N, CA, C and O atoms as CSV, one atom per row, in Angstrom:
chain,resi,resn,atom,element,x,y,z
A,1,MET,N,N,0.735,-1.261,-0.001
A,1,MET,CA,C,-0.007,0.082,0.080
A,1,MET,C,C,0.904,1.277,-0.221
A,1,MET,O,O,2.078,1.231,0.147
A,2,ASN,N,N,0.402,2.392,-0.900
A,2,ASN,CA,C,1.169,3.249,-0.965
A,2,ASN,C,C,0.907,4.291,0.025
A,2,ASN,O,O,-0.287,4.469,0.264
A,3,ARG,N,N,1.669,4.956,0.600
A,3,ARG,CA,C,1.301,6.206,1.783
A,3,ARG,C,C,1.191,7.463,1.343
A,3,ARG,O,O,2.168,7.895,0.732
A,4,ALA,N,N,0.127,8.277,1.506
A,4,ALA,CA,C,0.108,9.633,1.200
A,4,ALA,C,C,1.519,10.541,1.790
A,4,ALA,O,O,2.026,10.384,2.901
A,5,ALA,N,N,1.915,11.377,0.873
A,5,ALA,CA,C,2.829,12.339,1.148
A,5,ALA,C,C,1.823,13.370,1.731
A,5,ALA,O,O,0.945,13.758,0.961
A,6,VAL,N,N,1.843,13.845,2.958
A,6,VAL,CA,C,0.658,14.699,3.230
A,6,VAL,C,C,0.828,16.041,3.883
A,6,VAL,O,O,0.697,16.051,5.107
A,7,PRO,N,N,1.096,17.180,3.278
A,7,PRO,CA,C,1.265,18.346,4.480
A,7,PRO,C,C,-0.217,18.845,4.786
A,7,PRO,O,O,-1.001,18.959,3.845
A,8,LEU,N,N,-0.471,19.037,5.624
A,8,LEU,CA,C,-2.020,19.371,6.100
A,8,LEU,C,C,-2.084,20.935,6.451
A,8,LEU,O,O,-1.205,21.534,7.070
A,9,LEU,N,N,-3.354,21.536,5.918
A,9,LEU,CA,C,-3.746,22.596,6.165
A,9,LEU,C,C,-5.289,22.460,7.090
A,9,LEU,O,O,-6.365,22.472,6.492
A,10,LEU,N,N,-5.228,22.370,8.178
A,10,LEU,CA,C,-6.345,22.250,9.069
A,10,LEU,C,C,-7.019,23.629,9.262
A,10,LEU,O,O,-6.397,24.519,9.842
A,11,LEU,N,N,-8.425,23.860,8.736
A,11,LEU,CA,C,-8.916,25.185,9.502
A,11,LEU,C,C,-9.910,24.807,10.403
A,11,LEU,O,O,-10.660,23.832,10.408
A,12,LEU,N,N,-9.774,25.832,11.229
A,12,LEU,CA,C,-10.818,25.895,12.526
A,12,LEU,C,C,-11.742,26.816,12.286
A,12,LEU,O,O,-11.342,27.617,11.441
A,13,ALA,N,N,-12.831,27.041,12.685
A,13,ALA,CA,C,-13.639,28.090,12.794
A,13,ALA,C,C,-14.377,27.940,14.340
A,13,ALA,O,O,-15.127,27.064,14.772
A,14,ALA,N,N,-13.925,28.971,14.868
A,14,ALA,CA,C,-13.994,28.516,16.445
A,14,ALA,C,C,-15.421,29.161,16.944
A,14,ALA,O,O,-15.883,30.283,16.739
A,15,GLY,N,N,-16.025,27.890,17.776
A,15,GLY,CA,C,-17.517,27.867,18.084
A,15,GLY,C,C,-17.021,28.697,19.651
A,15,GLY,O,O,-17.703,29.601,20.133
A,16,THR,N,N,-16.027,28.305,20.142
A,16,THR,CA,C,-15.305,29.275,21.549
A,16,THR,C,C,-14.161,30.057,20.984
A,16,THR,O,O,-13.603,29.903,19.898
A,17,ALA,N,N,-13.918,30.932,21.937
A,17,ALA,CA,C,-12.518,31.781,21.570
A,17,ALA,C,C,-11.570,30.763,21.851
A,17,ALA,O,O,-10.632,30.932,21.073
A,18,ARG,N,N,-11.376,29.858,22.535
A,18,ARG,CA,C,-10.093,29.179,23.061
A,18,ARG,C,C,-9.996,27.849,21.953
A,18,ARG,O,O,-8.888,27.349,21.762
A,19,ALA,N,N,-10.921,27.431,21.404
A,19,ALA,CA,C,-10.775,25.864,20.676
A,19,ALA,C,C,-9.490,25.952,19.791
A,19,ALA,O,O,-9.082,26.853,19.058
A,20,GLY,N,N,-8.993,24.734,20.095
A,20,GLY,CA,C,-8.015,24.370,19.344
A,20,GLY,C,C,-7.526,22.944,18.935
A,20,GLY,O,O,-7.852,22.151,19.817
A,21,VAL,N,N,-6.894,22.368,17.962
A,21,VAL,CA,C,-6.548,21.245,17.716
A,21,VAL,C,C,-5.422,20.581,18.593
A,21,VAL,O,O,-4.212,20.801,18.539
A,22,VAL,N,N,-6.230,19.564,19.560
A,22,VAL,CA,C,-5.301,18.871,20.395
A,22,VAL,C,C,-5.073,17.493,19.947
A,22,VAL,O,O,-4.523,16.823,20.821
A,23,LYS,N,N,-5.288,16.943,19.009
A,23,LYS,CA,C,-4.694,15.353,18.396
A,23,LYS,C,C,-5.154,15.862,17.198
A,23,LYS,O,O,-6.146,16.559,16.982
A,24,GLY,N,N,-4.054,15.299,16.212
A,24,GLY,CA,C,-4.385,15.325,14.778
A,24,GLY,C,C,-3.631,16.554,14.244
A,24,GLY,O,O,-2.935,17.367,14.852
A,25,PRO,N,N,-3.926,16.477,13.059
A,25,PRO,CA,C,-4.941,15.607,12.311
A,25,PRO,C,C,-4.251,14.399,11.982
A,25,PRO,O,O,-3.056,14.397,11.685
A,26,TYR,N,N,-5.070,13.215,12.030
A,26,TYR,CA,C,-4.556,11.859,11.493
A,26,TYR,C,C,-5.469,11.302,10.331
A,26,TYR,O,O,-6.592,11.723,10.051
A,27,LEU,N,N,-4.789,10.288,9.710
A,27,LEU,CA,C,-5.382,9.627,8.798
A,27,LEU,C,C,-5.924,8.242,9.237
A,27,LEU,O,O,-5.139,7.530,9.865
A,28,GLN,N,N,-7.091,7.803,8.999
A,28,GLN,CA,C,-7.959,6.478,9.154
A,28,GLN,C,C,-8.145,5.648,7.865
A,28,GLN,O,O,-7.719,6.042,6.779
A,29,ASP,N,N,-8.673,4.708,8.003
A,29,ASP,CA,C,-9.186,3.729,6.969
A,29,ASP,C,C,-8.605,4.150,5.461
A,29,ASP,O,O,-9.288,4.460,4.484
A,30,ALA,N,N,-7.429,4.088,5.533
A,30,ALA,CA,C,-6.936,4.407,4.072
A,30,ALA,C,C,-7.262,3.024,3.091
A,30,ALA,O,O,-6.919,1.876,3.372
A,31,ARG,N,N,-8.017,3.455,1.868
A,31,ARG,CA,C,-8.344,2.696,1.172
A,31,ARG,C,C,-7.585,3.035,-0.473
A,31,ARG,O,O,-6.864,4.015,-0.658
A,32,ARG,N,N,-7.837,2.281,-1.274
A,32,ARG,CA,C,-7.215,2.282,-2.966
A,32,ARG,C,C,-7.659,3.897,-3.150
A,32,ARG,O,O,-6.844,4.741,-3.521
A,33,ASP,N,N,-8.801,4.153,-2.899
A,33,ASP,CA,C,-9.542,5.565,-3.661
A,33,ASP,C,C,-10.205,6.338,-2.411
A,33,ASP,O,O,-10.797,7.386,-2.668
A,34,ARG,N,N,-10.152,5.935,-1.205
A,34,ARG,CA,C,-10.547,7.231,-0.061
A,34,ARG,C,C,-9.596,7.193,1.103
A,34,ARG,O,O,-8.778,6.273,1.107
A,35,ILE,N,N,-9.585,8.022,2.048
A,35,ILE,CA,C,-8.704,8.130,3.278
A,35,ILE,C,C,-10.257,8.941,4.142
A,35,ILE,O,O,-11.156,9.627,3.655
A,36,THR,N,N,-10.032,8.507,5.457
A,36,THR,CA,C,-10.499,9.554,6.490
A,36,THR,C,C,-9.659,10.344,7.120
A,36,THR,O,O,-8.626,9.891,7.612
A,37,VAL,N,N,-10.058,11.910,7.208
A,37,VAL,CA,C,-9.140,12.468,7.788
A,37,VAL,C,C,-9.948,12.944,9.319
A,37,VAL,O,O,-11.117,13.323,9.384
A,38,CYS,N,N,-8.973,12.808,10.516
A,38,CYS,CA,C,-9.565,13.186,11.807
A,38,CYS,C,C,-8.873,14.187,12.550
A,38,CYS,O,O,-7.684,14.382,12.297
A,39,ALA,N,N,-9.560,14.965,13.591
A,39,ALA,CA,C,-8.859,15.867,14.387
A,39,ALA,C,C,-9.758,15.783,15.424
A,39,ALA,O,O,-10.970,15.574,15.363
A,40,GLU,N,N,-8.862,16.016,16.646
A,40,GLU,CA,C,-9.638,16.382,17.858
A,40,GLU,C,C,-9.409,17.808,18.662
A,40,GLU,O,O,-8.315,18.202,19.066
A,41,THR,N,N,-10.609,18.465,18.802
A,41,THR,CA,C,-10.136,19.887,19.309
A,41,THR,C,C,-10.342,20.062,20.920
A,41,THR,O,O,-10.805,19.043,21.432
A,42,ASP,N,N,-10.150,20.908,21.636
A,42,ASP,CA,C,-10.197,21.183,23.053
A,42,ASP,C,C,-11.598,21.971,23.211
A,42,ASP,O,O,-11.827,22.296,24.376
A,43,GLY,N,N,-12.344,22.252,22.494
A,43,GLY,CA,C,-13.756,22.995,22.671
A,43,GLY,C,C,-14.590,22.787,21.242
A,43,GLY,O,O,-14.239,22.147,20.250
A,44,SER,N,N,-15.683,23.463,21.448
A,44,SER,CA,C,-16.622,23.516,20.217
A,44,SER,C,C,-16.220,24.248,19.034
A,44,SER,O,O,-16.046,25.466,19.085
A,45,SER,N,N,-16.060,23.567,17.955
A,45,SER,CA,C,-15.445,24.160,16.782
A,45,SER,C,C,-15.888,23.469,15.677
A,45,SER,O,O,-16.483,22.415,15.899
A,46,SER,N,N,-15.706,23.884,14.335
A,46,SER,CA,C,-15.646,23.402,13.275
A,46,SER,C,C,-14.593,23.177,12.730
A,46,SER,O,O,-13.773,24.081,12.887
A,47,CYS,N,N,-14.141,22.030,11.932
A,47,CYS,CA,C,-12.924,21.828,11.169
A,47,CYS,C,C,-12.921,21.381,9.827
A,47,CYS,O,O,-13.687,20.466,9.525
A,48,ALA,N,N,-12.186,21.878,8.984
A,48,ALA,CA,C,-12.372,21.834,7.488
A,48,ALA,C,C,-10.881,21.196,6.888
A,48,ALA,O,O,-9.793,21.600,7.299
A,49,VAL,N,N,-11.001,20.383,6.093
A,49,VAL,CA,C,-9.427,20.279,5.421
A,49,VAL,C,C,-9.577,20.518,4.018
A,49,VAL,O,O,-10.529,20.129,3.343
A,50,GLU,N,N,-8.382,21.317,3.522
A,50,GLU,CA,C,-8.150,21.382,2.138
A,50,GLU,C,C,-7.270,20.455,1.642
A,50,GLU,O,O,-6.318,20.080,2.326
A,51,TRP,N,N,-7.478,20.022,0.492
A,51,TRP,CA,C,-6.650,19.092,-0.149
A,51,TRP,C,C,-6.471,19.164,-1.809
A,51,TRP,O,O,-7.104,20.093,-2.311
A,52,GLY,N,N,-5.719,18.344,-2.734
A,52,GLY,CA,C,-5.789,17.987,-3.615
A,52,GLY,C,C,-4.653,19.146,-4.374
A,52,GLY,O,O,-4.171,19.994,-3.623
A,53,SER,N,N,-4.298,19.157,-5.672
A,53,SER,CA,C,-3.650,20.115,-6.606
A,53,SER,C,C,-3.620,21.646,-5.734
A,53,SER,O,O,-4.727,22.030,-5.357
A,54,GLY,N,N,-2.965,22.132,-5.549
A,54,GLY,CA,C,-3.132,23.722,-4.878
A,54,GLY,C,C,-3.988,23.698,-3.783
A,54,GLY,O,O,-4.399,24.815,-3.467
A,55,LEU,N,N,-4.311,22.940,-3.230
A,55,LEU,CA,C,-5.339,22.498,-1.907
A,55,LEU,C,C,-6.406,22.925,-2.412
A,55,LEU,O,O,-7.010,23.515,-1.517
A,56,SER,N,N,-7.089,22.961,-3.545
A,56,SER,CA,C,-8.258,23.461,-4.247
A,56,SER,C,C,-9.668,22.653,-3.792
A,56,SER,O,O,-10.817,22.888,-4.164
A,57,GLN,N,N,-9.333,21.938,-3.147
A,57,GLN,CA,C,-10.776,21.069,-2.723
A,57,GLN,C,C,-10.667,21.481,-1.015
A,57,GLN,O,O,-9.711,21.840,-0.327
A,58,ARG,N,N,-12.181,21.234,-0.688
A,58,ARG,CA,C,-12.128,21.187,0.622
A,58,ARG,C,C,-13.300,20.355,1.129
A,58,ARG,O,O,-14.304,20.091,0.467
A,59,LEU,N,N,-13.043,19.953,2.445
A,59,LEU,CA,C,-14.005,19.032,2.988
A,59,LEU,C,C,-14.160,19.301,4.348
A,59,LEU,O,O,-13.243,19.181,5.160
A,60,GLU,N,N,-15.350,19.679,4.637
A,60,GLU,CA,C,-15.790,20.126,6.428
A,60,GLU,C,C,-15.890,18.519,6.758
A,60,GLU,O,O,-16.227,17.529,6.109
A,61,LEU,N,N,-15.365,18.797,8.274
A,61,LEU,CA,C,-15.241,17.479,8.792
A,61,LEU,C,C,-16.301,17.620,9.870
A,61,LEU,O,O,-16.403,18.569,10.647
A,62,ALA,N,N,-17.240,16.317,9.800
A,62,ALA,CA,C,-18.286,16.329,10.734
A,62,ALA,C,C,-17.963,16.162,12.091
A,62,ALA,O,O,-17.060,15.357,12.322
A,63,ALA,N,N,-18.638,16.896,13.317
A,63,ALA,CA,C,-18.290,16.560,14.496
A,63,ALA,C,C,-19.036,15.780,15.389
A,63,ALA,O,O,-20.264,15.702,15.339
A,64,SER,N,N,-18.092,15.007,16.477
A,64,SER,CA,C,-19.163,14.316,17.388
A,64,SER,C,C,-18.411,14.750,18.594
A,64,SER,O,O,-17.338,14.256,18.941
A,65,GLY,N,N,-19.179,15.913,19.348
A,65,GLY,CA,C,-18.558,16.214,20.620
A,65,GLY,C,C,-17.342,17.213,19.896
A,65,GLY,O,O,-17.535,18.134,19.102
A,66,GLN,N,N,-16.026,16.715,20.443
A,66,GLN,CA,C,-14.800,17.405,20.115
A,66,GLN,C,C,-13.841,16.306,18.921
A,66,GLN,O,O,-12.621,16.377,18.768
A,67,HIS,N,N,-14.620,15.494,18.308
A,67,HIS,CA,C,-14.083,14.511,17.618
A,67,HIS,C,C,-14.690,14.729,16.360
A,67,HIS,O,O,-15.900,14.534,16.252
A,68,HIS,N,N,-13.725,15.270,14.968
A,68,HIS,CA,C,-14.193,15.465,13.880
A,68,HIS,C,C,-13.361,14.610,12.924
A,68,HIS,O,O,-12.153,14.387,13.002
A,69,GLU,N,N,-14.336,14.119,11.894
A,69,GLU,CA,C,-14.004,13.577,10.895
A,69,GLU,C,C,-14.419,13.650,9.405
A,69,GLU,O,O,-15.382,14.380,9.171
A,70,GLY,N,N,-13.928,13.102,8.514
A,70,GLY,CA,C,-14.587,13.188,7.233
A,70,GLY,C,C,-13.564,12.474,5.972
A,70,GLY,O,O,-12.350,12.624,5.834
A,71,THR,N,N,-14.419,11.740,5.214
A,71,THR,CA,C,-13.613,10.643,4.362
A,71,THR,C,C,-13.655,11.575,2.909
A,71,THR,O,O,-14.669,12.079,2.426
A,72,ILE,N,N,-12.401,11.645,2.416
A,72,ILE,CA,C,-12.275,12.251,1.052
A,72,ILE,C,C,-12.148,11.218,0.307
A,72,ILE,O,O,-11.141,10.519,0.418
A,73,SER,N,N,-13.385,10.840,-0.818
A,73,SER,CA,C,-13.223,9.622,-1.893
A,73,SER,C,C,-12.947,10.038,-3.106
A,73,SER,O,O,-12.576,11.186,-3.349
A,74,GLY,N,N,-13.102,9.156,-3.944
A,74,GLY,CA,C,-12.687,9.261,-5.564
A,74,GLY,C,C,-11.324,9.802,-5.455
A,74,GLY,O,O,-10.986,10.692,-6.236
A,75,LEU,N,N,-10.598,9.409,-4.667
A,75,LEU,CA,C,-8.887,9.528,-5.413
A,75,LEU,C,C,-8.549,8.779,-6.134
A,75,LEU,O,O,-9.202,7.736,-6.153
A,76,PRO,N,N,-7.493,8.895,-6.992
A,76,PRO,CA,C,-6.877,8.375,-8.058
A,76,PRO,C,C,-6.183,7.208,-7.329
A,76,PRO,O,O,-5.491,7.555,-6.371
A,77,ALA,N,N,-6.238,5.836,-7.612
A,77,ALA,CA,C,-5.496,4.779,-6.923
A,77,ALA,C,C,-3.767,5.252,-7.335
A,77,ALA,O,O,-3.253,5.799,-8.310
A,78,SER,N,N,-3.300,4.765,-6.159
A,78,SER,CA,C,-1.648,4.840,-5.742
A,78,SER,C,C,-1.277,6.103,-6.017
A,78,SER,O,O,-0.229,6.223,-6.652
A,79,THR,N,N,-1.915,7.170,-5.678
A,79,THR,CA,C,-1.177,8.660,-5.762
A,79,THR,C,C,-1.127,9.181,-4.597
A,79,THR,O,O,-1.871,8.769,-3.707
A,80,CYS,N,N,-0.355,10.052,-4.420
A,80,CYS,CA,C,-0.019,11.168,-3.142
A,80,CYS,C,C,-0.847,12.317,-3.444
A,80,CYS,O,O,-0.770,12.917,-4.516
A,81,GLN,N,N,-1.700,12.653,-2.434
A,81,GLN,CA,C,-2.702,13.945,-2.576
A,81,GLN,C,C,-1.997,15.008,-1.535
A,81,GLN,O,O,-1.588,14.352,-0.577
A,82,PRO,N,N,-1.766,16.104,-1.402
A,82,PRO,CA,C,-1.572,17.000,-0.638
A,82,PRO,C,C,-2.838,17.272,0.007
A,82,PRO,O,O,-3.903,17.388,-0.600
A,83,TYR,N,N,-2.634,17.401,1.666
A,83,TYR,CA,C,-3.910,18.103,2.090
A,83,TYR,C,C,-3.658,18.894,3.187
A,83,TYR,O,O,-4.565,19.555,3.693
């Protein structure tokens, strides 16, 4: 399995003035054409990840409490994607 070379840009829109990332971002469930991006925050906030050539794609991560995750799908097989 090829691993993605991934510089990350994680965006937070603070629901509280002091919310910040305390874990991650990290990747889970890597498949040929998709991967799940996760992050955990210390407060209520929303997160998004920008990915693809020129970081031109954006995915809002769904929140469950302070855990956020989203799946990027439709990736070309065996390629590296910046995010």
